[in-house]
N, C-alpha and C positions, 0 to 999 in steps of 0.2 A: 675428685675431678670426674670420675665416672658418673657419679650420682648426678651431677650439674649437667653433664652432657646427656644423660638419659631423661631427666627432666625436660631439658630444653627440647629434646626430639619429641617427647610426648606432648608438649604444649603445643609444638607446630602441628601434630597430628590431629589433637582434639580442636584447635581454634579453626583449622583449615576444614575439618570434616563437618564441624558444626555450621560454619558459614555456607559451604556447598549444599548441605542437607537443606539448609532454608532456602537457598537460591532455587534448588531443584523444586522444592515443594511449591515456591510461589510462582515457577514458570511452567508447572507441568499440569495446570488446570484446564484441561482442553474438552471442548464440548462433545457430547456423544448425543446427537438428537435426530438420528436418521429414522427413529421409530415414530416421530411425529408426522412423517411424510407418507405413512403408510396407512390405507385403510383399514379399519378394525373389523369391519362386517361387510357382507355382501349379499346382495339379494339375487339367487339363481334360480333357473327353472330345472327341476330335476323331476324324473318321472311323470312330467307334464304337470307339475305343481311349483308354484313359487314358494319358496323357502329363504329365511335368512341364515346363513352360515357365518362361521369367522372367516375372515379373509384369507387367513392360513390356510384353510382348508380348499380353497378354490383351484381347480385342476384345469388342464388343458381340455378343450371341449365343453366345458361348462357354458350355458348360456346366461349371460348376467344381464340383470335388468337396472338400468340406471335413470334417475330422475334428478331434477334440479336440486342442487345443492350437494350431490354425492361425489364423493372422491372415488376415481376410477380404481378398482382393487387389483386389475390386471391389464395386460395388453390385449384389446379386443378388436375384433373386425364387426363393423356395424353391419347388422343384416335387417333392422326395422328401426326407423325413426321418425320423429314428429318434424314438420317443416320448419319449426323453429330451433331445433337443436343447436346448440353452442358450446364450445369447450373453452376454458381458460388454460392455456398451454404456457403461461409466462414463466412457470417454474422450470420449463425445460427449454424454451426458445429464448426467452427473455423479451418477448414481444408482448405489449399490453393490450394487442386487440384479441377480442373474442374470435375463436375460429369455429365457422360453421361445421356441422357433420353432415356426412352425406352417405349414400348406399355405395357410390362409385369412387374409384381411386381416381385421384386428380394429380397426383406425382409419384415419382420413384423412390422419394424421401420420405422415410417413416414419419418424421416429424413435420412433414409439410402437407401430406396427404389427409385429404378430410374424411376418409371411411375408416379410420382407426380411432379408437379412444385408447388413451396411453395411461399406464399406471401413474399414480399420484397427480394427475390433473383433476381439473373440476368441471362437473357440470353446470354451466351457470344458467342454462334455459332449454327447456325441452325434455323430451324423454327418449330413450332408445334401448334396444336390446342388441347384445354383442356375442359373438362366440369368442372365447378365449383361446388365444393361441399362443401365450407366452406368461411364464409366471416366475417371480424370484428375480435371479440373477439373468435370466434371459430376456427380460423385459428390456426396453429402452432405458427406464430409469435404472435398473440392475447394473446394466453395462456401464452407464456413466458413473455410477458409485463405484463399481469395481476398477474402472479405468483410473479414477481419482485417488484410489488407494493402492495402485499397483506400482507407482513410481518408487524406485529403489532409493534408500537412504542416501544422502550426499551431505557432505562437510558445507557448511556456510562459508562465505568468503572470509569472515573473521576466524572461523575455526581454522581455515586452510593457512591463514597468516601465522597464527598461534603455533599451528603444528610445525611450519617452517622454520620458525624461530626457536621453537623448542628443539628441533632437530639439530640446529647449527649450536646452540648453547650446550646440549647435552653431549654432543660428539666431542667439543673441547672439554668440557667438565669431565667427562669419562677418560679422556686422554691424559688430563691433568691427575686425575685419580691413579690411573695406571703408571704414570711416570713417577709419581710420588712414591708409590710402593716399590717401583724399580730402582729409585735412587736409594732407598732404605736397603733394598737386598743386595745390590751389587757394590754400593759405595759407603754410605753411612754406618751400615752395620760393623764393616770391617774397619774403615778408616777412623771412625771416631766411636769406639764401643762406650757404651754406658750412655750416650747422647739420646738415643732412641730405644724403647722397647717395642716389641711387636704390637702390643696394645696402643701405645702411644703413636706409633707408625701408622695404623689403622686409621686412629683417631685423626691423625694429620691429614692422610689421604681423604678420609671423608670430609674434613675441613676444606680441602681443596675443592673437592666436589660440591659441597653446599655453599661455599663462598662465591664461586662462579655463578651459579644458579641464582637469579633474583627470587628468593623464597615469597617476595610480596607480590609479584607479577600476577599469579593467578587471581589473587584477592583482588587485585587492582582491576582486572578486566572484568570480573564478574560484578565489581562495585560500579564500574563505568558503564557498563551496559543496564545495571538496574537503576542508576540515577538517571540516564537519558530514557529508559523505559518509563519511569516515574514522570518526567517532563511530558513525554507523549501522552500519557494517560490523563493529563490535565488538558489535552487537547481531545479528549474521548476518542484516543487510539488505542485499542488493546493490542498489546505484544504478547502472543502466544508462546514464542520461544526467543529469549533474549539474545541468543547468537545470531538470529536473523536480521538485527538491527542494522548492523553496519552494512549489511547488503544492499539496503535502500540507498547508501551513498555511493554505490558502485553502479547503481542503475544507469543502463545507457539506452535502454528502449522500455517504453511503457505502453503495453497493450492493454487499451481501456474497453470494456463493453459499452454500449451505448444506453440502452434502456434502464433507468433506475442508477445508472452510474454517472453519466454525463447529463442524461435529462432527468426531469423530477419523476418520471414514470407516471404522471398525471396529465389527461388531455384536457385542454382548455381551447374555447373557442377565442380565435384571434382575429379574425377579419370577417366581414360580411360584404357582398357586392349585389349590387343592382345591376342593369344593363348600362346604366349612365353613370355610375360611381362606385366604388368600394371604399369602405370605411374600417378603421381600426376599431375594435370593441371599445377600447380605452377611450376613444375620442367621440364617441356617440353622443354623450350629451353636452361637449362642446360644440360639436357641429350642430346641433340642433339650437341651442342658445344663440348661435352666431347667425342663423338663417332668418331671414325676414319673416317667415311664417313656418312653423313647425310642422304644415302640411306637406312641405317641400320633401319630408322625410315619411310621409304617410304608408309608404311601402313596409316600414318596419313593423306595422300592425299585423300584416299577413305574414310576416316572417316570424314574428313571435308566435302567432296562432300555430303554425305549422310545427316549429320548433317543440313547443310545449305540449302540443295534443298528439302529433306524431312521434311517440317517444317511448321506447319500452322500458327506460329505467325510473326507479321509484325512490323517494326519500325514505330512510329508515326512520319510522315515527318516534323511536327512542331518542332521537337527536334532533328533533324538529325545532327545539328551544335555541339550538346554536345557530352562529351565523351561517350564511349560505355555504361558504367555501369549507365549513369545518363539518357538515353534515355528512352522514355516512350515506351511500347511495347503492342500492342493489340494481345492476345492470352493468352492460358492457362500457368500456371507456368512452367510446363516440356518443352514446346516448346519454351517459353521465356529463359530458362535457357540454351538450346542448340543454339537458336539464338544467344545469348550474346557470348557464347564460340565459335561458329563458325566465328562470325563476327570478334572477336579479336584475331583469330588464324592468324599468317601470318608469313610463313617460305618460304623466296624467292628461298632457295636452293632446296626445293621441290616443287617449283611451287605452293605454297598455298597461293592463294591471292583471297579473296572474292569478290572484284570488278569485276576481270576477270572472275571469275566463272560465276557471274550472268550475265554478258554480253555475255559470250559463249554458255549459256545453257537456254532453257526454259522448261515449266512443262505443257505439253498438257493435261494431265489427273491427276487426284488425288482422292483417296478414303480416307476421313479422319477418324480419330481414332474414335472408337465405342466399346461399352462395351462388344459386342459379340466376335469381333475378337480380341480386345486390341492390334492393331497394326494399323499403318497408312502407306499409300503406294502411292508413287508419280512415274510418269513415267518422266524421264528427257532427253531430245533430245538436241544433240549438233546442234548450229545453224551456228557456223563458224569453219572453218578448225584449229585445234591446234595439238600441238605435241603428243596429245593422253595422255592416263594414262600411268604414267612410271610403275605401278605395273602390269598390265596385257596388253593383246593385245587391241589395242584401239578399243572402240565401240561407234557408235553414239548414241545409245538409251540404257538406263539403266532403270531396275524396282529397285527402292530404297524403303527398307522397314525397318521402325523401330518400336519397340514396346516390350511387355513382353517377356523375354527370355523364359518362360515356353511355349508360344505359338509358338514361331519362330524357336527355336532351332530344335524342331522336324522336320521342313522342311529344315533344313540345311544339305548340303551333304559334303560341304567343308568348311574350316576356313582359315583366314588369318594370317599369322604371322606378326610381327611388321615391317619386312623388305619388305612386300608386296607379299611374296610368299603365293601362296594358296595351301593348303595341304588336304587330305582327314580327315573328320572329324569322327574319330573313337570313339570307346567307352570310350577310357582313354582320350582323349580330351573332350569328353562331360561331364565326371567326372569332370575334372580340372575346366572347365568352371561353372558347377552346384556349386563347392565347393567355386570358387570365388564370385559367385552370393551370396552364403548364407553368406560369411563374411562380404561382402559389406552391405547386407541386415541388419544383426546383428550390424552394426555400425551406422545404421539410413539412409543409402543411398538407393535411389530408383534406380533400375537397368534397363537400356535399352539394348536392343539388337539391333544393326545395321546391316542389311543384304542389299545384291544387287545381281542383275542378269541382264545379257546381254539380250537383247531384239532382235530379227529379226525385220527387218524394218516393222512398224506398217502399217495397211492398212489405207488408208486416208478414212475420212468421216464416221468413225464408230459412231454409236449413243452412248451416254453416257452409256446407258444399256448394248450394246453389248460389249463396252470397259470394262464396270465392270465385265461382266461374263469372258472376255478374261484374265483379271487380275487375278480373283480368281482361273482360270484354270492354270496360269503359277505359281502360289504360289507352289514352290517345287523346288529342287535342288538349294536352294539359298546358297550364300557364307556369313557366318558369318563374318563380318569385324572386329567387335570389340564389347566390351562392354562399357558403359558408366554409371558412377555413380553419380547421382545428389544428392545434400543434401540442405536442408533446415537448414543452418547453426546456431548454437547457437549464441546468441548476445555475443560480445566479452567480456562484462564486467560480464556475467551471472556466470561463474565458481568461481571466485574470491568472488563474491557477496555472492552465496550460501556457500561457505566456511565460511565467516564473519558471516552469519546468524545462520549456525550450531555452529559456536563457542560461539554464544550467547545463546545456549540452544534451539534454536527453531528447530523444525522438518519442513522439507520442502518436502511436498507431491507434486506429479504431477497429476492432475486431467484434462485430455484431451479426446477429442473425436476421436482421431487418432489411429492407429492400435498398438496392443500391442508391437510388435517387433520394430518397430519405436520408440515408446514412451520409452522403456527401453534403447535403444541405446543413445537417446538423453539424457535421465536421468543420464547415466553413463558419458555422455561426460561433463554434467555441474556439476556433483558431487552428485546429488540427491539419485544416487544408487553407492555405492562404493564396496559392496560385490560381490564376484564371485558366491556364491549361490543365486539365487532367489526363494523364496517360492511362491507357488501358492495356489489357493483355497483349494485343497486337504490338503495341510499342515494345513490351518486355520481350517478345518472341524475336522481334527485329534485332534488339540488342543482344541478346543471347546468341546470335549467330555469329557474333565477330570472335575471331579464333584466339584472341588475346586472353580471353576468360579462363580458357582451358588450363593454362599455366600458373594461375594465381594461387596462392595459398588460402586457404578459407580464413585464417586470422587476419589476412590484409584485405579482406573483402568489407570496406566501409566507406561511406560518402567522403569526398574531397571536401576539406574544411574550406577550401577556396571556390569550390564549384558552386554551380548554380543549385538553387532550392527546386527540386522536382517533386510533383505530386503524382499519385497512382490511387485507381481503383480497382479492386478485383472482387469477384465474386466467389462463393464457394465451389461453383461449377469449374472456375479458372483455376482455383487452387488445388483441386483433385487431379489436373492435367499438367502441372509445373514439372519440370526437369530440373536437376541440380544446377545447370547453367542459368536457367530462369530465375531460381533462387539467388544465384549470385548477383544478378542484375537487381532483383528486388531489392536485396539486403544492401547492396554495395553502391546503388546509385540513387535512391529515393529517401528522401528526408519525411516526406508526408504521404502517408499510405492509409486506406480505407478497405477493410476486409468486410465485405458484405455476403448476406445470406450464407453465412458459414455454420456448419454443424459442430457439435462438441469436439469430434475426433478431429475435425481440420482445425479447429481453435488450437488444439493441442499440437497437432504438427507444424502450424505457423510458429508457435513458441519454439519448438525443437528446431527448426531450421534456422531461425534467428539467432539462437544461442550457439549454432554451429559454426556461426561465421562472424567475423569481425571482433573476436572476444567480447561479445555482447554479454551483458548482464541484463536479463529480462525480468521485468516485473508484469504481472498480470492483474488487474482489476475488473471485478464482476460481483454479480449477486444472485445469478441463477444457478440451477442445478446443471445447465448447460455449461456453465464456466468452470465447474469444479475439475474436470481432468486439466485444463489449461492452468487453474491456478495451483494444482499440485505439480505440474511438470515445470513450472516457472521456478526462476531462481528465487522468487519471493511472490507470494500471492497476498492479494490485498482485497478483502471482502467488504461489502457495505453491511452495516448493522442490521438494516431492514431485509437484507437479502435472505436467501435460503438456508437452512441449517447446513444442508449438505456444502454449500459453498464456504460458509464460515468454518466448517471442519476442515475444508482442504487448505484454507488459506492460512498464512503465518500472521497476517495483521489483519485486524477489524476496525473499520472506521464506524465507531458506535452510533454517532450521531449523522452519519451518511453525509459527511462534509468533504467535497472533493478537495478543498481547500487544504485539508489535513495533510495531503500527499506531499506537495512541496515542504511542508513543515517536516515530514518523516524524512524526506531526503536529505534535508538540511540537518536533522538530528543524525541520519546515518552518517553523513560525511563528517559531523561535529564528532561523534564517538571515534571515528577513526584518527582526526586529527588529535583529540584529547588523549587516546591509546598511544599515539606516537610520541606525545609529550610526556606521558606517565613513564613510558619505557626509557625516554632519554633522561628522565629525572631519576629513574631507579638505578640504572646501570653504572654510570661513572662512579658513584659512591658506594651503593649498596650492592654492588658486585664486585667492580674493579678494584675498588679500594680496599674492599675485605679480602679480595683474592691476593692482593700483593702483600697484605699483612701474613697470611698463611705462606706465600712463596718466600719471603725473607726467613721464615722459620725452617721450611723443610729444605731449601736450597742453600742459604747463606747462614745457618747455624744461629740465628738470633732468636731470642726468646718470642714467643707468640705475642704481637702487639695488640692483639685484640682476641678476648676469649671466645668460646663458640657460643655461650650464653648471649653476650653482648652482640655478637654477630647475628645471630639468628632474631634477637630482640629488636635490633635496628632495622631489620629486614621487614618484619612482620608487624610491627607497631609504629616506630618513628617514619619510616618511609611510607607506609600505608596512609597514616594520619595526614602527613604532609601531601601526599599525592592526590587525597580526596579533593583539595582545593583545584587541582589541575582539572578533575572530572566536572567542576563546576564553571569552568570557563565557557565564556561566550564564543559565538563563532566570529571568525575573523572576518574582515570586510570583504574579501574576496571569495569566500568559501562557496557561494552558489553563483559565481561567474566562472569558476574552473570547470575544466572538462572533466566527465566522470572518471573516477579511477579505474585503471585498467587491472582488473583483479589478478590478472596473470603476470603482468610485469612491474605493476606499481606495488613495491611491497611494503609492510609495515616497518620492517627492518632492512632497508637496503644498505648499501655499502656507505652512502652519504652519514647514515645514522651510526653506523659503526664507526666510521671516522671521528664524528663529533663525540662520541662515546670515549674511545680509546686513544685518540690523537689530540684531543682538544680539552674538553671538560674533565675527563678522567686523568690526563697527564698533567692537570693542574692540581686535582683534589687529592691524589694519593700521596705526592710527594709533601704537600702541606700537613696532612695528618700525621705521616711518618716523621716530618721534621720536629713535630711537637713531642713525640715519644723520645727523640734523640735529645732533645732541650732537657726533658725533665731527667733522663739518665745523666746527661752531664751535670746537672745541679746536684745530683746524688754522688758525684765523683767518678761516674764511669763515662769515659769518652766514646767518642764514635767506634774506635777501633777495639775497645773494651766489651763493646756490645755487639758489633757487627762480627760475624765468623767466630763466634765464642764457642759453639758447639758444645762439646762435652766438659768445657772448663767452667761452666756456670753452676758450680757446686759451693758447698760450704767452704770458707776460707778464700773464695775466689776475690781478689782485691781486697782482702781483709774484711768481708761481711760474711755473716752467718746465713745460713739457708733461709731462716725466717726473714731477714732483711732482703735477701734477694728475691724471695716470693713477693714481698710487699712491694718492692720497687715495681715489679711485674704486674701486679694488680693494680697500682695506683698509674702507671704507664697505660695500661689497657684501658683504663677508665678515660684517661685523657684523650687516647686515640679515639674512643667513642664519643665523647663530647664534641671534639673538633670535628667529627663526621656530622653530627648532629645540626652543629650551628653553620657549618660550612655549606650545609643544603639550602639556607635560606638564599643564598647567592644564586646557586644552581636552580632553584625554584623561580626566582624572579627572571633569571635569565631565558628560561625555558617556556615561559607564558605564552611568548610570541614569536613566531617565526622570523618576523623581519621588522616589526614595528617596536619602536625605541620604548623604555620603560616610562619615559617622560610623557609618552601618548598613552599610555596603558596602565595608569595608577591602580593598582587594586583597592585602595581606599575611597577614591571618588571618580566621577566621570563615567563616560560610557563604557568603559572595560573595568568597572567596580567589580570586585569580587571579595566579598567580606570573609569567606573561607580562607583566604591566604592568612591573614593575620591570626584567625582562630586555630588554624593548623600550626602556625609556628608557635604560639603560646603553649597548644596541647603538646607538641613534641618536646618543647623545654621541660614540661612538667613530668613526661615521661622520663626523661634524663635524669631529673632531680630526683624522682622516686627511685630509680634503678641505683643511682649512687648513695643515697641516704635512707633507703628503706632497710631497717634492721634485718628482716627476714631473708631479703635479698643478699644482704653482706655476708649472711652466715652460709647460706646455701651456695650462691655463686661467686662469691669472694670479689664483690664489688665493695669500693670504698670512694670516700670524698676525696676530692682532687685540690691541689693549692689554688688560690683564688686568682692568681694571675694567668691560669690556663683557661678561664672563661672568657677572656678578652680577644685573644688573637684570632679564635675562629670567625668571629664576625669580620675581621679584617680580611681573612681569606676569602670568605663568602663575597664581600664586596669587592675584592680584586677579580674575582672570577666573574661577576657581574659586570664589571667595567670593561674587562677583556672582551666579553661576548657583545657589549654594547658596540665597542669598536668595530667587532666583525660585522654586524648588523648595518653599521653605518657604511661600511665598505660595499655590502650586498646592495643596498639602497642607490648608493652613489654610482656604483660600476656595476650595474645587473649583468653584464657579459663577462665579468673579471672570472679569474682562476676562484677566488674566494667565493663568489656567488655560485659557480657551478658546484661547489663543494659543500653547498649550503643545504641543510636537510629540510 
């Protein structure tokens, strides 16, 4: 007996350890890619000489030299710069715009001021020298990485649930262990000497312990999470930690970054406008074909001329063979958008052809865009004789200017109509253009003004400085050719995904470093903001002055389900001055919120303040380094596959194909894994725990021989039950899964009182008497009645009722196998009953229809084979004393399973018919 017991325990340890080792190995592959964000070499001036040194050797006080394409090796203050200096700070700020460099500070915020070059950002244009003032962890980047790694270890929601369940079960199990030993010491040892020895008493006590604990549950939890993770991987969602999957199902607030997450991160020209009309780029060809004469749109020729020639972006020659939208471009996003637009625009009827344009014109001089002027200027000179410009008198030299309308419109005296006619730019025209600019800006478009002016013949051999002075003097009397609206469009899947997420009861907030107007416009387009009125900080302050907020528990701070939907926009500056009462108002009264111009530490503060109120489970999406602290601070961080490595390192979930539509799928999978784990627990406990435990109790307390051996007990828990429960892990989502409110991780438990009622007072209360009855039926057939078996204690020895000890032992072995087989096949009914919480089996057939689950019949066959092997395997018979059973005992367990299923079908019918009844309130 001891050998069988030890072998059983070793099997449990080996199987569990092997499985958990595999799971840990499979789930612990976390990226370590910070090194790719650091410059490897740096050009510095030391002792008056420029030299190249390893970036790790750079120190505070060094003068670093940067040029186009360099990654900044440390935080620098710019002391010398070319007029066209520009940086790509998208890694830090999330904004796709190139940031001009300057010698003077433009903001108190280190990530907004333009006189600093920050570690790991890129120089996209120009050159500069800067004095190093911070290196390593003291840089802005270093602080961000440090912040993203400082968050303390915390249990995920499913780990908390398993830990709660473990504490409950272990408390009861150890109590049973202690009671069993106590009964032996104070009662059985003296009242029934010889019934138990110390060794058998210890084994029985351990039997109480192991019987009450569902040994298969840890395996089933890990398998459930693994199966869901594989489903998610098919949607290109990488789960770095299996335990975080269920947290998605608890998500009540989703804080999403804008650039690269909600939007594509690629600027495109969406609209163009002349004085008398504006046109969507997608409708240009249609409008021209509908016009009586293409010359009604002759102004497009001049617009194309400026967009293509007054442009600092260039196509990468290695991708010239690709379609225009797939070519790589070197330049800032605004110029890139204009370059793609002008390259794709081809209208033979208006003589618009980019290749002819480029071959006929050259650019002898150019003033790049800078933050002071907010415009770019190019001088274009015709190199060959052409038919001239069809909209104005031909001129061989043009000054072409594009830039911010606010800066250029005041220098314009004329304006062009769509037919190419030039008219005076009077006050009414200026007001019309200003209104159009405001409308476009409120829609999230960046507006550029395209202007031009004919020049007299340029003097040859002018120096660059003289030419620049001449061009500045010529800025005036410009013709406003038109406006161009450029948009970073939302990802096409975002609006529908946001709608699904909101229907699931999840509030979606935008947290971005972008400007307020642009952020609100994008939020409207994707469905985050739906109300016409959007409140501001003043409305929050007014509401927070009300006294009733001071006595409210933070857990109760959440929007009313019946209240109106309210929208709010706050800036980073607003966030910095918020009081706890202000946060009560923000989290408790607003469903739609946009946080604009936020810094990384403000993003993290936003996450922490939301988590502290309303029992919220907060998820954060992002792709930039600036998002990393918030991703780490959130209950679950979701990074885009194209995002920075720091963001992916901080996140628990990575959307490999940048598909925002994967988020509602992930939420559904998180809810599904919780539902399925609840079903698995409900499946395992009535038979795999309760029925096994009752077998041990009858032995310890009521003096009956053990109806289930230790081997069969453990074997049933870690093989039969696990194999059958796998089918529950493959169950599809129930119809209302994404219409339910998010689970409150604090109050909605995996194992609540309803589940325990279902286990111990409903399913379990039917299961263990059925199994026990089969034990007594067999004993009765052998001539041992109920009272001969029950309360036998130390009488069960050789000569009892005329039987030898071998005969008695054989009866026990057969009876134990009958008890085991009854449990195996009775579980068929349990499984079919538990597959759905409320829907009848008739509407959820596992063999066909929408709820088809082929794993159910496969699991049934597999568990039956395991039972046959246990009973008829020669080696198992010798070691674990298993034995074949009479044929009549193979049938009744199926009837018991059917009876359990029918009783549960009646319960579900009552729940569906009378949803407010006592039975419905008890439903799990």
